N, C-alpha and C positions, 0 to 999 in steps of 0.2 A: 691664396685658398678664395677670398673673397672675391671670387668673380664678377662685380657690380660697375664695371667699364672696358669700355673697348672700342671696338673695328669697325665701322659701318659695313666696308667691305673689304676683303682682305686682298684680292688678287690687282684690281685697278687704281684702289687712290686711299687716302685714309682723312677721315672726318675731320676737320681744322680743329684744333685745340682751343677748348673751351667756347665753342660755339654756343651761341642760347639755343639753337634750336635743339641743340642734339639736349640737353640740362630740362625743357619745356615738358618733356613726354609726349605722348601722342594726341592730337588734336581732338579725338573722339571721344565723348561723354559716354558711352555706351561700356568702353571697357572695365575690368574692376579694376576696384582701387588698391587691393593686394593684387595681382597678379605681375608676377616676375617680370623685371625686365627683359626690354624685348633689343633686339641687335640694334636696332634705329636708333636707338638711344644711349647708346652706349658711347662713353668718351674714350675716344683713340689713345691718346698722350696717356692715359691712364694703363690704359693694357698696354703701350708701347713700357713703361716703367714696371709696370708688372711681369711682362715677359723677360724684362731685362734682367731683374734682381731674381727672379728664378732660376733662368740659367745660371747666374753668377753665384747660385747658391752652392750648387754643384759642383762650384770649385775648390769649397770646403768641406763639403759633407762627403766627398770622393774619400777622402782620407780616412772616416769610418767605413763604409762600404768595405775599402782594402783593407785596413788595418785593425779598425776596432775603435773606442770613443777614446781611449789609452795614446793615441796618438794624432787626436784631429788636429790640435792645436801644436804640439810640438814635437815631432815625432821622432825619439829618443828611445823608442821601445823596440822597434822594428829587426826582424831578422835579418834583413840586409840592410845595412849602417846607410842610414842618408846624407848625414855630412861627413864621413871618412872611408873610406874604397875605392874603387873603382871608379863610381859613378858619383862622386861627392860634389864636382862642379856643378854639371847639370841638375843633381837635385838640388844642392843648396838656390842654386838660381830661380828652380821652381819654384822653393821654397818664400824666397824673397820676394817674386812676385805675388805670389796668392796673398802674402800677408800686406803689402805697399796696397796693393792695387784691390782686395774681396777682401779680405777678413773683415768680419762685422757687418761693413756695409749694404752687403747686400739683404742679410737679413735685417737690418734697420731699416733699411730702404720698405723692403717688403712689408714688418710690420706699421710704418707708416702708413705704406697702402690698405693695409685692414683696417685699418682707423677710420680714415677716411670711405672706406665702404660702407662704414656705420651711418655715418652723415646721408651720404648716399642712399643709402635705401630709406633707412627712416623720411626723409625727407621728402620724396617720390611718395614715398606710399602716401603723407600726411597731407601732400600739395593733390593727392588725386582725391581724399578724402573720406581716407582708410581709418582716422582716429585712433580708439585704442587698438586698433587690427594689426597698428604698425606695431605695437609693441609683442604683440602674438606669433607678427610672423617672425620679427628678430630673434624671439625665445627659441620657437623650434627650429629656425637657423640652425641655432647657436648650439643645438642640444644633440641635434643629428652631427654635427660638426665635431664636438668633442666624442660621440659614438663612433664614427670616422674613423678617429683622429686614435681611438682604443684598439680598434680591429686595427688599423694600419700598422701600430707599435708593435700588438702581440703577435700579428701574423705574418707581418711584412718587414719590418725594421723599427732596432729600440729606438733610431735618432728623431722618430715623429714629433712634428712641431705644430701640428691641427690640436690636439685635445687642449693643450694648454692656450693657445686664440681661442679656442671654443670656450675654455672656463674663463678667460681674459674677459671674453665678450658680454659671458652671461652673467660676470658679479661685477663690473666695472664700467662698461662702456657705454651703456644706453643713459645709465643719468648723466653723464655729458653733455650729451647730441647738441644743449642747448646752452652751454658756456660757452660766453663769449671766447673770442680769439685771442686777444691779449692772455684773458685768463687761463688759458688752454695751455697754450704757452708756460708759463709761468709753472701752473703745476704738472705739466711734460717736463722741464729744467727741475725743479727741487726731486719730482720724484727719481730721475735719472742720475742727478749729482747721488742723492742719498743711495740709493743702487750703487754705486760708482765706490761710495765710501766701505761702504756695509762688504759686499762682493768682497774687494781686494784687499780692506783689512782684516776679513774673515779669511782668506787664505794666506797670506803672511802671517795675522798671527797664528794662525792653528798650527802653522810650521814651526815659527820662530818660536812656539811656547814647546811644542813638541821638542823640540831641537834639546833647549837646555834643560827640560826636565833627561832629556838622555843624556845628557853632558854630566848633571849631576849627579845620573846614577854609575854610568862610567867612572867617575872622582871615587865615588866607594869602594867601587870593586879594583881598583888601582892599588886602595889602601888595604884590598884583602876582607871590606866589611861586607858583612849579610846584608844582602837585598829586601826588602819588604813585598810585599804583591803586587802597591802601586807601583814600586820603581820598575821590578822588572814590566808591570804593563806598560808603563813611561818608555821604555828600550823597544819595547814590540811595534809601540805607536808610532818611535821616530823609523824604525825600519821599515813598517806599512807606507809612513808618509815616503819615504826615497824609493822605495819598491813600485809608487804611483807613479813618481817622476821619471825613473829609469828604471826600468823592471828588468832583473835577471832572465840570463837564458833559461831556467829553468820554467819561469812564471813564462814566457813567451809562448814557450811551446805549450804552457800548458792551456793556456789561453787558446791554440790556433786547433788545438787537436777534434774540441766540437764540432768547430765551424767546417771544418773537412768533412763529415759525415752524413750529410744530405741535409733535408728540412728540417725533418723534427729536432733531431740534435742542436742544431743550428739557434733555432727559435725557444728549443727549451733551456739554452745555455745564457740565451740572453732577457729571458719572460725577467730574472729577477731584476733587470734593470729597467725593463718598462715599470715595473710595480713601483719600486723606489725611485725612479724619475716623476712618475702621476701623485706620488705621495709628498715627497719631497719640493719637485722642481715647480710646481705651481704655487708653494707659498715661498722658496727661494727666489725664484724669476720672476716672480709678479710685476717687480722694479721695471725690469729691460721690456717686458713686452708690452706693459700698461704704460708705461711712459712715450714708448715710441709710439703706442698704436693713436695716444692722446695729442701729440706732436703734430702724426699724421693728422687727424682731426682738425686742427689750428688749419694745418696749412692748405686743406680741402677749402674750409673755410675762406682762406685769404685767396682763393684762389690758384696758388703756386702749383698743386698736384694736377688739379686740369687746366692750365697751360693757359691761364687767361691774364698774366702778365704781362708785363713786357718785356718787349728782346734784352734792353738793357739792366732789368732787374735779374733774370736769370743770368746773364753775362758776369754779373756782379758775384755772385752766388756762387759759380765756377771758377771765377778766379781767384776764389779768397779759400772755398770750400777744398777743390782738390789738390791744391800745396799743400796746404795743412793736414788734409787725411792722407797724402802720400807723405810727407816729410817725418811725422809726430812717427807713425806704425814705422815706416822705414829706417829711422834711427834709433829706435826701441827694438826692433830687432834684429836691426847691427851689434849693439851694445850687448843683446843677449847672446849673440852666435862667436863675435868674441871672447866675449866671458866664459866660452862652453857648456852655455845653456847652466850656469849656476840657479841652484832656484831662489833663491831670495833675491840675486840680482837682475833675475829674466823677470819675475813679477813686481818689480820696481819698475823695470823700463818699458816689459811690454802689458801687464798689467794696469797699471795704474793711470796710462794716459789713454786706455783702450776708447773709453768713449767718447774722447774730444775727438782721435781720431775718424773713426766708423761714423760717429752722426755727421761731423765734415763733408770727408769724402764720402757719404748716399747723398747729401744736398748737392755736392758738386757735381756726382753724378746724374745727379734726376735733371739737375737746372742743365747741363749740357745736354744731355737726349732731349731735353724741350727746346734746345735752340735750335737741334738739328730738326725735330718735328716743324716748329714755325718756320724756317730757313727753306722744308722742302727739298732737302737733299735725304741721300740713302732710301728714297720709300721707299724701294722694293725691299730690302732690306728690315726697314722697321715694320712694315707691312706682317709681315713673315714673325720677328718677334711679338710683334702687336697679337696674332694670334695664337700664340704659345701664352701670353696675358689671358686672353679670354678664354681659355682651357688651363686654365694654370690648376686646379686642382688634378685633373685626368692626367695633365702632365709630370705632375708633382707626383702622384703614387704612378707613374708609369714606370718613373725617371728609377724610382726605390724597386720595384719589381725588376726591373732591368739589369742596376747594378749590384740587385741583390744574388740574382742569377749566375751575372759574369763572375761573381769575387767570390761567393759563396755556395749557392746552390748546384750550381753548374759540375760539369764532369773535368772542367778545368783543374780546381784545387788552387787557384791563384790566391784565395785569401792568405794573407800574413807575407808572402815569398814573391809579389812585382816588385821590381822596381820601382822608386817613388815615383822617379819623373814619368816614366811611363803610364801611371793610373789615369794622368790627363791626355791621353789618347782615349780611352772611355770617354771622356769630359765633353773631348771635342766632336766624336761618333756621337752622344747624347744629344747635344746642341744641334745636328745638322737633321736628326732624325726628330725630332721634336718640333724645331722649324716648319718642315717636310709635312709630317703626318698630320700638324696641327691647322696649314694650310689647307690640304687635301678635304679634310675633314669639313671645315667648316664651309666648303662651296655646298656642301649637300644638306648639312644639318645647322639648326638652328644655336645647339648647344656641344658642349664636349661630351661624352658620354657619360663621365660623372657627377659634371655638373648636370646633366638632365636625371638624374638618379636624385642626386640633391636637391633639386628643384619640384622634382613631382614629391619627395618625400615633405619637406617643408610646407607646399603648400597644400599636401595631402590631395593629389590632386595627378593624374595622369598630363604631361605636361606634353605639346606637338616635338615631335624629335625632324621629321624632316624641315627642309626651309621651304620657308610658304613662300609664292609667288612674289607676294606684297614686299617682301622684305630681303628678296634675292637679288636687287640692282645696288651694288653699291652707292652708300650715303655719300654725296658731295657737297660740305657747305662752305661758304668763306666769310670769313670775319668781319 
């Protein structure tokens, strides 16, 4: 979302990651201290990472688009069964691949890059003499992001993340911009650890207490004793907990029906989810987002995300991070699947070690990509991934519009009824379109369409859209 790092040129060559010229800004003193970042100032390595993580996020979000949030992590309430039936092998394989290689890792990296963008935006503005205006630009930028997120949530997709990113930035990030790397890392680690304990403990503890209370009520029923109102409520609570985990057929069809009746019916059906998410999510989820954003700020300051560290350093991070990022969730997924997704068994094996796997995997993915960039391989492909990252906001919203049209608003009525493995055809098609669209667009325009809107609103001045002659040529810098 925070598109403040990227390519010098899309088609012919990428800027070498971490080149000093990229970070220095323009040499012309007359340029405004608070103007938006120009194309030649962008950091290509961070655009590659952002494009990669943005496209990877769809591997998870596609289940929400196709089935609703109840099936986001564990597709146990689909009309067509995922882990049984004629296609269970390919469906189960796709779920394992999704969990091992993508789950949590993509959003973790994206959140880190958002935090890095805070440092990049404010440091550049301050280095040009913007002073207190840097805080003004930062505040306006994220206030508009909050509004864009609200519109996205209510009008397009209830799985919006922009609102929460904007709120996190407004409330927490700016004061941390001058904190030292080590302290940022410690703070991020403590927040993420506490968040993991609280979230896991909250989920497991709530379900466990509901089960125990229901067992006591059932024991009284077995002895033909009259239940109190509280005990009747306990039985209902446990029933609701079980139905959220595995919905009965009646509830499945009740949830699908309004999503099959056009735009207004579908958006009205999920509007309460958006409202509850914005009221509760910013509170319960802040530890997740803010912890990762602070980690991203530290990793930008120490040179990791801009690609300024040695090849050896990235190799070590990849060698350590990727196996942990694959094995921890892989073992957990196997244990949950082998246990037929028993609620408590799944919480222990998949939710408890969730942060370990996703953070290690996110860092390992980033390191591997930065190795490829520094080695100069797959340049053609990485340039197109970077173009997606440079237009992250536009591609994020475009993806939501496309997926909602395909699965919900369109005339096909696929929502809730498509085979699990087939939803990944839509992911592949969207990736191809994102890369093609972004690369072509950036041949002619300075910014993506929504980036242009966002920047124009932030600076309260219409930004130039057509590409200028001075920036049309690709930037090529070597270390």
